SETOR-272978 format. One line per 4 residues: their letters; for each residue x, y, z of C-alpha. Coordinates in steps of 0.1 Angstrom, whole numbers. Example, Ala and Ser with C-alpha at 12.3 -4.5 7.8 and 13.67 -1.06 7.14 Angstrom:
residues 2
AS	123,-45,78 | 137,-11,71 $
//
This chain:
residues 124
MNRT	-13,175,-89 | -26,140,-79 | -41,115,-103 | -61,84,-93 $
IFIP	-63,52,-114 | -82,20,-107 | -61,-11,-112 | -80,-43,-118 $
ADRR	-68,-75,-102 | -75,-97,-133 | -53,-79,-158 | -19,-93,-165 $
LFRT	-8,-58,-174 | -27,-26,-169 | -15,4,-190 | -23,35,-168 $
GVPL	-17,62,-195 | 6,79,-170 | 37,91,-187 | 70,87,-167 $
DPTQ	98,112,-167 | 130,101,-149 | 136,137,-138 | 102,139,-119 $
PLRF	100,116,-89 | 65,103,-80 | 47,93,-48 | 22,64,-48 $
TATG	-7,55,-24 | -29,25,-30 | -62,17,-12 | -89,-9,-18 $
RWRD	-89,-47,-18 | -87,-74,-44 | -89,-111,-43 | -69,-141,-55 $
LHLG	-97,-167,-57 | -108,-168,-20 | -79,-149,-4 | -84,-111,-1 $
ADAG	-56,-86,2 | -49,-49,-1 | -22,-37,-25 | 5,-48,0 $
GIAE	-3,-84,-10 | -12,-117,8 | 9,-120,40 | 1,-157,45 $
PNAF	-3,-176,12 | -21,-209,12 | -5,-243,5 | -13,-240,-33 $
QRLF	2,-206,-35 | 33,-216,-16 | 38,-245,-40 | 38,-222,-70 $
ARFK	55,-191,-54 | 86,-194,-75 | 65,-189,-106 | 51,-155,-95 $
RIPQ	60,-127,-120 | 80,-110,-93 | 91,-140,-71 | 105,-119,-42 $
ARYM	72,-99,-38 | 41,-111,-21 | 12,-126,-40 | -12,-99,-51 $
ALIG	12,-70,-42 | 7,-41,-65 | 37,-39,-89 | 46,-11,-112 $
CVDG	69,-12,-143 | 78,10,-173 | 61,0,-205 | 54,-35,-194 $
DLAT	92,-43,-190 | 96,-66,-159 | 133,-56,-158 | 120,-22,-144 $
AFVI	95,-38,-120 | 91,-23,-85 | 68,-30,-56 | 43,-2,-50 $
GTGL	23,-21,-24 | 1,2,-3 | 24,31,-9 | 58,43,-20 $
PMWA	68,78,-7 | 92,85,-36 | 102,67,-67 | 120,79,-99 $
SPRA	115,61,-131 | 148,46,-147 | 137,59,-181 | 108,77,-199 $
GELC	78,55,-208 | 43,47,-195 | 35,34,-160 | 20,-1,-162 $
CFAN	7,-19,-131 | -5,-54,-121 | -12,-76,-91 | 17,-100,-86 $
DVPG	5,-135,-95 | 15,-166,-114 | 11,-161,-152 | -20,-180,-163 $
FYWN	-38,-175,-130 | -52,-140,-135 | -86,-155,-144 | -94,-162,-107 $
NSGW	-86,-127,-95 | -112,-101,-88 | -116,-65,-74 | -94,-36,-79 $
VSLT	-72,-11,-60 | -72,26,-63 | -38,41,-70 | -31,78,-64 $
IGAP	0,92,-80 | 15,126,-72 | 46,146,-64 | 66,135,-33 $
//
């Protein structure tokens, strides 16, 4: 059974209400667009960051992921963070908990984000 959730770009952490069970793998598909100030992107993130973003790239919450990439984690714990992007065919949670999501950005800069992406979660 699929479940669709709308993830806002301006939330530092969005609790989805989706319980995670490490014995049940999930499939993710994300559509829609959101913005970081003037730069729009889908859930895959911004492919070509501007000069300001490049300057602060090391301060992104998940430095190795693109700006505005859709990120998931368990119970808000960044140690469990994983890139969902526009889709992930199969993922198993490392532990039980709640799926939380966010757009990858620099802490303190969520105020200039807008829009949302639609995340569909189902069985692989």
